[in-house]
PyMOL Python script that loads the backbone (N, CA, C, O; Angstrom):
from pymol import cmd

cmd.read_pdbstr("""\
ATOM      1  N   UNK A   1      78.224  93.741  97.715  1.00  0.00           N
ATOM      2  CA  UNK A   1      77.190  94.747  97.396  1.00  0.00           C
ATOM      3  C   UNK A   1      78.174  96.222  97.156  1.00  0.00           C
ATOM      4  O   UNK A   1      77.811  97.120  97.915  1.00  0.00           O
ATOM      5  N   UNK A   2      79.270  96.579  96.291  1.00  0.00           N
ATOM      6  CA  UNK A   2      80.083  97.551  96.459  1.00  0.00           C
ATOM      7  C   UNK A   2      79.394  97.915  94.837  1.00  0.00           C
ATOM      8  O   UNK A   2      78.978  97.303  93.853  1.00  0.00           O
ATOM      9  N   UNK A   3      79.653  99.771  95.457  1.00  0.00           N
ATOM     10  CA  UNK A   3      78.759 100.637  94.358  1.00  0.00           C
ATOM     11  C   UNK A   3      79.941 100.384  93.313  1.00  0.00           C
ATOM     12  O   UNK A   3      80.994  99.841  93.647  1.00  0.00           O
ATOM     13  N   UNK A   4      79.656 100.850  91.953  1.00  0.00           N
ATOM     14  CA  UNK A   4      80.317 100.710  90.574  1.00  0.00           C
ATOM     15  C   UNK A   4      82.181 101.721  91.311  1.00  0.00           C
ATOM     16  O   UNK A   4      83.382 101.482  91.437  1.00  0.00           O
ATOM     17  N   UNK A   5      81.466 102.510  91.489  1.00  0.00           N
ATOM     18  CA  UNK A   5      82.363 103.797  91.717  1.00  0.00           C
ATOM     19  C   UNK A   5      83.888 103.162  92.309  1.00  0.00           C
ATOM     20  O   UNK A   5      85.065 103.298  91.976  1.00  0.00           O
ATOM     21  N   UNK A   6      83.138 102.391  93.386  1.00  0.00           N
ATOM     22  CA  UNK A   6      84.563 102.458  94.394  1.00  0.00           C
ATOM     23  C   UNK A   6      85.089 101.123  93.898  1.00  0.00           C
ATOM     24  O   UNK A   6      86.173 100.693  94.292  1.00  0.00           O
ATOM     25  N   UNK A   7      84.155 100.321  92.843  1.00  0.00           N
ATOM     26  CA  UNK A   7      84.990  99.207  92.000  1.00  0.00           C
ATOM     27  C   UNK A   7      86.599 100.110  91.185  1.00  0.00           C
ATOM     28  O   UNK A   7      87.792  99.880  91.385  1.00  0.00           O
ATOM     29  N   UNK A   8      85.853 101.251  90.168  1.00  0.00           N
ATOM     30  CA  UNK A   8      86.586 101.825  89.607  1.00  0.00           C
ATOM     31  C   UNK A   8      87.870 102.560  90.145  1.00  0.00           C
ATOM     32  O   UNK A   8      88.990 102.616  89.637  1.00  0.00           O
ATOM     33  N   UNK A   9      87.302 103.216  91.540  1.00  0.00           N
ATOM     34  CA  UNK A   9      88.429 103.717  92.163  1.00  0.00           C
ATOM     35  C   UNK A   9      89.329 102.522  92.604  1.00  0.00           C
ATOM     36  O   UNK A   9      90.511 102.856  92.528  1.00  0.00           O
ATOM     37  N   UNK A  10      89.172 101.290  93.023  1.00  0.00           N
ATOM     38  CA  UNK A  10      89.783 100.062  93.488  1.00  0.00           C
ATOM     39  C   UNK A  10      91.096  99.750  91.938  1.00  0.00           C
ATOM     40  O   UNK A  10      92.302  99.927  91.760  1.00  0.00           O
ATOM     41  N   UNK A  11      90.469  99.465  91.510  1.00  0.00           N
ATOM     42  CA  UNK A  11      91.315  99.328  89.887  1.00  0.00           C
ATOM     43  C   UNK A  11      91.824 100.874  89.313  1.00  0.00           C
ATOM     44  O   UNK A  11      92.507 100.975  88.294  1.00  0.00           O
ATOM     45  N   UNK A  12      91.467 101.836  89.974  1.00  0.00           N
ATOM     46  CA  UNK A  12      92.584 102.964  89.500  1.00  0.00           C
ATOM     47  C   UNK A  12      94.096 103.101  90.656  1.00  0.00           C
ATOM     48  O   UNK A  12      95.283 103.342  90.436  1.00  0.00           O
ATOM     49  N   UNK A  13      93.265 102.794  91.980  1.00  0.00           N
ATOM     50  CA  UNK A  13      94.343 102.779  92.632  1.00  0.00           C
ATOM     51  C   UNK A  13      95.723 101.641  92.514  1.00  0.00           C
ATOM     52  O   UNK A  13      96.931 101.878  92.508  1.00  0.00           O
ATOM     53  N   UNK A  14      95.066 100.503  92.437  1.00  0.00           N
ATOM     54  CA  UNK A  14      95.595  99.761  91.809  1.00  0.00           C
ATOM     55  C   UNK A  14      97.306  99.783  90.983  1.00  0.00           C
ATOM     56  O   UNK A  14      98.442  99.393  91.249  1.00  0.00           O
ATOM     57  N   UNK A  15      96.572 100.519  89.836  1.00  0.00           N
ATOM     58  CA  UNK A  15      97.951 101.307  88.964  1.00  0.00           C
ATOM     59  C   UNK A  15      98.649 101.895  89.611  1.00  0.00           C
ATOM     60  O   UNK A  15      99.825 101.811  89.256  1.00  0.00           O
ATOM     61  N   UNK A  16      98.418 102.625  90.642  1.00  0.00           N
ATOM     62  CA  UNK A  16      99.747 102.960  91.343  1.00  0.00           C
ATOM     63  C   UNK A  16     101.009 102.622  91.895  1.00  0.00           C
ATOM     64  O   UNK A  16     101.275 101.465  91.570  1.00  0.00           O
ATOM     65  N   UNK A  17     101.725 103.029  92.453  1.00  0.00           N
ATOM     66  CA  UNK A  17     102.786 101.649  93.111  1.00  0.00           C
ATOM     67  C   UNK A  17     102.212 101.917  94.408  1.00  0.00           C
ATOM     68  O   UNK A  17     101.673 102.950  94.806  1.00  0.00           O
ATOM     69  N   UNK A  18     102.527 100.215  95.333  1.00  0.00           N
ATOM     70  CA  UNK A  18     102.034  99.843  96.464  1.00  0.00           C
ATOM     71  C   UNK A  18     101.657 100.797  97.472  1.00  0.00           C
ATOM     72  O   UNK A  18     100.616 100.839  98.128  1.00  0.00           O
ATOM     73  N   UNK A  19     102.971 101.795  97.504  1.00  0.00           N
ATOM     74  CA  UNK A  19     102.755 102.788  98.688  1.00  0.00           C
ATOM     75  C   UNK A  19     101.619 103.367  98.894  1.00  0.00           C
ATOM     76  O   UNK A  19     101.033 103.175  99.959  1.00  0.00           O
ATOM     77  N   UNK A  20     101.047 104.255  97.832  1.00  0.00           N
ATOM     78  CA  UNK A  20     100.029 105.326  97.514  1.00  0.00           C
ATOM     79  C   UNK A  20      98.772 104.364  97.897  1.00  0.00           C
ATOM     80  O   UNK A  20      97.782 104.789  98.492  1.00  0.00           O
ATOM     81  N   UNK A  21      98.981 102.670  97.373  1.00  0.00           N
ATOM     82  CA  UNK A  21      97.487 102.100  97.821  1.00  0.00           C
ATOM     83  C   UNK A  21      96.938 102.011  99.198  1.00  0.00           C
ATOM     84  O   UNK A  21      95.807 102.139  99.666  1.00  0.00           O
ATOM     85  N   UNK A  22      98.718 101.614  99.952  1.00  0.00           N
ATOM     86  CA  UNK A  22      98.935 101.181 101.428  1.00  0.00           C
ATOM     87  C   UNK A  22      98.341 102.656 102.312  1.00  0.00           C
ATOM     88  O   UNK A  22      97.848 102.638 103.440  1.00  0.00           O
ATOM     89  N   UNK A  23      98.555 103.895 101.429  1.00  0.00           N
ATOM     90  CA  UNK A  23      97.858 105.118 102.054  1.00  0.00           C
ATOM     91  C   UNK A  23      96.517 105.359 101.784  1.00  0.00           C
ATOM     92  O   UNK A  23      95.715 106.019 102.445  1.00  0.00           O
ATOM     93  N   UNK A  24      96.361 104.765 100.761  1.00  0.00           N
ATOM     94  CA  UNK A  24      94.593 104.763 100.292  1.00  0.00           C
ATOM     95  C   UNK A  24      94.081 104.036 101.703  1.00  0.00           C
ATOM     96  O   UNK A  24      93.530 104.792 102.503  1.00  0.00           O
ATOM     97  N   UNK A  25      94.198 102.818 102.030  1.00  0.00           N
ATOM     98  CA  UNK A  25      94.062 101.723 102.650  1.00  0.00           C
ATOM     99  C   UNK A  25      93.875 102.300 104.133  1.00  0.00           C
ATOM    100  O   UNK A  25      92.899 102.190 104.876  1.00  0.00           O
ATOM    101  N   UNK A  26      95.137 102.966 104.349  1.00  0.00           N
ATOM    102  CA  UNK A  26      95.001 103.968 106.133  1.00  0.00           C
ATOM    103  C   UNK A  26      94.195 105.107 106.361  1.00  0.00           C
ATOM    104  O   UNK A  26      93.772 105.485 107.454  1.00  0.00           O
ATOM    105  N   UNK A  27      93.985 105.707 105.088  1.00  0.00           N
ATOM    106  CA  UNK A  27      92.929 106.909 104.898  1.00  0.00           C
ATOM    107  C   UNK A  27      91.799 106.179 105.388  1.00  0.00           C
ATOM    108  O   UNK A  27      91.208 106.402 106.445  1.00  0.00           O
ATOM    109  N   UNK A  28      91.430 104.912 104.184  1.00  0.00           N
ATOM    110  CA  UNK A  28      90.070 104.421 104.414  1.00  0.00           C
ATOM    111  C   UNK A  28      89.415 103.871 105.690  1.00  0.00           C
ATOM    112  O   UNK A  28      88.220 104.008 105.954  1.00  0.00           O
ATOM    113  N   UNK A  29      90.444 103.146 106.563  1.00  0.00           N
ATOM    114  CA  UNK A  29      90.793 102.451 107.846  1.00  0.00           C
ATOM    115  C   UNK A  29      90.074 103.703 109.116  1.00  0.00           C
ATOM    116  O   UNK A  29      89.070 103.595 109.821  1.00  0.00           O
ATOM    117  N   UNK A  30      91.183 104.952 108.987  1.00  0.00           N
ATOM    118  CA  UNK A  30      90.929 105.644 109.643  1.00  0.00           C
ATOM    119  C   UNK A  30      89.666 106.700 109.775  1.00  0.00           C
ATOM    120  O   UNK A  30      89.235 107.224 110.802  1.00  0.00           O
ATOM    121  N   UNK A  31      89.302 106.817 108.699  1.00  0.00           N
ATOM    122  CA  UNK A  31      87.585 107.649 108.409  1.00  0.00           C
ATOM    123  C   UNK A  31      86.323 106.380 108.813  1.00  0.00           C
ATOM    124  O   UNK A  31      85.176 106.590 109.207  1.00  0.00           O
ATOM    125  N   UNK A  32      86.859 105.326 108.611  1.00  0.00           N
ATOM    126  CA  UNK A  32      85.723 104.261 109.153  1.00  0.00           C
ATOM    127  C   UNK A  32      85.793 104.310 110.800  1.00  0.00           C
ATOM    128  O   UNK A  32      84.846 104.422 111.579  1.00  0.00           O
ATOM    129  N   UNK A  33      87.359 104.178 111.130  1.00  0.00           N
ATOM    130  CA  UNK A  33      87.354 104.638 112.467  1.00  0.00           C
ATOM    131  C   UNK A  33      86.902 105.583 113.431  1.00  0.00           C
ATOM    132  O   UNK A  33      86.485 105.394 114.573  1.00  0.00           O
ATOM    133  N   UNK A  34      87.027 106.435 112.903  1.00  0.00           N
ATOM    134  CA  UNK A  34      86.412 107.904 112.998  1.00  0.00           C
ATOM    135  C   UNK A  34      84.977 108.189 112.760  1.00  0.00           C
ATOM    136  O   UNK A  34      84.575 109.262 113.210  1.00  0.00           O
ATOM    137  N   UNK A  35      84.043 107.360 112.077  1.00  0.00           N
ATOM    138  CA  UNK A  35      82.378 107.291 112.009  1.00  0.00           C
ATOM    139  C   UNK A  35      82.398 106.917 112.854  1.00  0.00           C
ATOM    140  O   UNK A  35      82.088 107.622 113.814  1.00  0.00           O
ATOM    141  N   UNK A  36      82.793 105.504 113.042  1.00  0.00           N
ATOM    142  CA  UNK A  36      82.458 104.634 114.639  1.00  0.00           C
ATOM    143  C   UNK A  36      82.794 105.640 116.190  1.00  0.00           C
ATOM    144  O   UNK A  36      82.292 105.604 117.313  1.00  0.00           O
ATOM    145  N   UNK A  37      83.373 106.092 115.858  1.00  0.00           N
ATOM    146  CA  UNK A  37      83.653 106.673 117.336  1.00  0.00           C
ATOM    147  C   UNK A  37      82.628 107.996 117.150  1.00  0.00           C
ATOM    148  O   UNK A  37      82.182 108.383 118.230  1.00  0.00           O
ATOM    149  N   UNK A  38      82.235 108.653 116.139  1.00  0.00           N
ATOM    150  CA  UNK A  38      81.343 109.409 115.806  1.00  0.00           C
ATOM    151  C   UNK A  38      80.040 109.422 116.489  1.00  0.00           C
ATOM    152  O   UNK A  38      79.631 110.346 117.192  1.00  0.00           O
ATOM    153  N   UNK A  39      79.309 108.127 116.183  1.00  0.00           N
ATOM    154  CA  UNK A  39      78.219 107.341 116.241  1.00  0.00           C
ATOM    155  C   UNK A  39      78.223 107.023 117.319  1.00  0.00           C
ATOM    156  O   UNK A  39      77.342 106.276 117.744  1.00  0.00           O
TER     157      UNK A  39
END
""", "prot")
cmd.dss("prot")
cmd.show_as("cartoon", "prot")
cmd.util.cbc("prot")
cmd.orient("prot")
């Protein structure tokens, strides 16, 4: 149940070098952790 925008962003990120993709995943994981702590 992913939004279409999330899939497009995923495909867009995959076109970049791997290190940028890793940074994207790390920032996403950090945001998720931060949201859980805020909750």
